[in-house]
N, C-alpha and C positions, 0 to 999 in steps of 0.2 A: 129330900131326894128319895126316891122310890128304892126298893130293895132291889140290888142289880145281881143276885144269885140266881142263875139260870132256873134252877128248879123251884125257888119262889117265885120268880116272874112268871113261868108258865102253869104254876097252880093257881095263879092269880088271874092270868089271861083267859085261862079256862076255854070257853068254846070260841073265843077269838081266833085262834090257832085254826079251828076248823074251818071258820068262815074266810080266813084269808084267802085261801086259794080259789073263791068264787065271788069275793066282794066286789073286785074289780076287773077289768079286761087284762091288766097286766098280771093279776094273781092267776087268772085262768090260763094266761099265756105259760106261767111257770107250770102250772099242773098239766096241762095239755101236752106240752112239748116233753115233759119229764115222761107222760105216758106213752108217748109216742116211740121213745127210745126203749121203755121197758118192752112194748109190744115187739120191737124189732130184735132184741137181744136176750130176752128170757127163754128159757126152755119151755117146751111144750106143758110140762107139767111139773110138779114135784114141791118141795118143801122150800119155801121164802123166809128168810129172816127181814122184818121192817125194824131196823135199829134205830132207837130215838124217833119212833114213829109219830109222836104228839097224839093226836085225837084219833088217828087211825084211819085218815082219808085214802092213803096210798093201801093200807092193809084192806080196807073194804074193796077198793078196786081190784086188787090181786085175788081176793076171795069170791068176788063175783065172777072171776075167769076161770075158777076151778082149782086154784094154788091152795096149798095149806099154809095157812100164815101163822108164824110166830111174831106177835107185836111186843115191842118193849119199848118203856120211856122211864126217864128217872122222876117224872113229875107223877106222882099219885093222882092228881086231878086230871092231866091227860091220859092216863090209863083208864081210870074211871068212865071217861068220855067215850073211849074206844070201845069199851065193854058194852056200854049202854047201846052206841050205835050198832056194834055188830048184832046184838040181841034185837035191835029194832028191825034192821035189813034180814032177820032170819039167817045169819051167817055165824052165829056162836060157835057152831062146831067148826068151823073152818078157820077161825081166828082165835088163838090163844094168847091172851093179853097178860104181861106180867110187868112188875115194875123192876127195872134194872138198869144199870149204868153201863152205856157203851164202852167206856174204859175199861171194864172188867165183865164182858159177858158171862152169863151163866149157862152156858151151852158147850156141849162137847166139841171135839174138834171134826172137821170136815162132815158135818150133818146136814148143811143147808144146799140145796140145788141153785139158790141165787142169794145175793145178800143186798139188800136196801139201806141206805143211811141218808134219807132225803131231806131237804127244806132248811137244812144247815146245822144240824146237830153236831158235827165235827167242829163247826167255827165256835161252839162254845167251850172247847178244850184249849185253854189257854196256852197252857206250857207246851213248848216244841217238842220236846222228848216224849211227853205224855200222849201228844198228838201221833206220833210215829208208833207207839205202843198200841194206841186205840186203832189204828189203822190196820196193825199187825192182827189184834183182836177181829175184825172184820174178816181178814184173810183166814185165820185159823179156823173159823167156824164154816167156812164155805169149802165145799169139796174141790178138789184140784181141777182147775181150768174153769169152774163155775163163773157167771158173771155176776161182778158188783157195780152198784150203782151209788156214786157219792156226790151230792150236792152241797155247795156252800155258799156263803154270802161274799159278794164281790167288793173289793176295796175301793176301785176308782167310782163304782156308783155309791158307794157310800159317801166318798168324798164330794161327789157332785150335789147328793141329798144334804148335805150339811149346807153347801152353797145355796142351794135352791130355797132351803126352808128355814133354816135357824141360824144364818150367818150373824146376825146381830148378837145373839146370844152365846153362840158356841164356836166363833171362829178361833178360839185356842185350842180347839181339838183337831184341827185341820192338819197341822204339821206334824204332830206326833202319830196321828193315825196313818198318814201318807207314808211316814218313815218305816213304822213297825206294823201296822194293820191292827194293833190291840187297842181295844176299847173298854178300859178297866173302870172299877169304881175309884180308884186313887185318881185316875187321870180326868174323870167327870168331876170330882171333888175339888181337885186343883185347878183345871182350866175351864170349867164350866158353870154357869149359875142355874142351867137347866134341869130338868128331870131326867135320870138316867135310864137307859134301857138295860137289858140283860147283858151282861159281861161277854165279850165275843172276840174273836179274831177275823178279821176280814182279809180275804185271799187276793192275790194276784195269781193269774191263771198258770203261769209258769210255776210259780211257788207250789200251787195245788198239786200239778202233775209230778214235781220233784217230791213233795211229802208223801204222796201214793205211792211212788216207785221204792222210796226209802222204806216205807212200811211193808213192801212185799208185793203189792198189786201193780200189775202191768195195765197202764192206760192206753187204749184204743181211740177213744173219741173225747175231745172237749167242745162243750156245748153252752153258747149263752141262753139262757132258758128265756129270759124276756128280751135279750137283744136290744134292738133299737128302741124298744118301748120302755126301757128301763127309766124309772122315776119320772113316769109320765101318767101317773094313775089318774089324777083329776082331769088332765086334758082327755084321755080316752075314755073317761066315763061320761063326759059331756060331749062326746064326738057322735057324729051320725053313723049309723050301722056301715054304711059303704066304707066311710074313712076308716073305723076300726078293721074292718076285713081287709084293706089294703095294707095296714100295718101288719097285720097277722101275717099275710102272705111276704112280705118282703122279711119280716122277722124269720120266717121258716127258710127262705132263701140264703139267708146271711148267718144263720145261727151256730156255723161252724168257722166262721171266719174268724182268725186269731184276734183282729181287734174288737170285734163285736164281742167274741167270748169273754175278753179281759175287761171290758165295760160294763158287763151284764150285772144285774142285781144279784142273781144266783147263777152259778157256774157248776155244771153237771160233769162228772167226770164217768165215762163207762169204762170198765175195767175187767180184767181177769184176774182170778185169785192163782 
């Protein structure tokens, strides 16, 4: 079984996390829909925290638009990739990359004009009380009323993925993940013969909203980032361009529909600190 510690996993995954958001039409939907909401709700300028920012794809997008970005991630390899990429695109002066844990951010209070925690970092915080404290950390470093953007991995899409891809090997995972949302090394060792992914918690939409509110963030929008295209990577990769565009259009239309949000691979919450 592979090392399921998130830090070790993302050190090993390396540039794969950078490529994930452009490798398939579904990944592109996650990125482009997230950016559409950033465009809509970010202030015109200012300092933005990219917490758990992985290889820095969102940090780069923000810096290209004139924001001063502080990027952080627990994985030393992801931080290295982010620094290298910022330098490659001539944006090293706009992006400060540091190794840090989103559970204990090394920043002062009320110093950022917006806070991002995108792609699922909060999903890797397994303990419920620790998740609430982590959300509190995101709110602590944001100025009062600043926008905060948090996206996590969805539970129903995870269950559909297990049914679609690996039911013969991992059917023992369905019931416990459906009940708790927790995907842990102990669970994989007990219930599955397959290789483990990074430990994480898969969210229901209502659960995410309740967690964010409990941590002090006021939720204004819940968004299904991949929406109806969730778990359709192979199909869309092989589909003609016109079909992909049709799916993208319908996904945009339905992305805030509560049922679509709850079944999406990634769920975005737009909040205020």
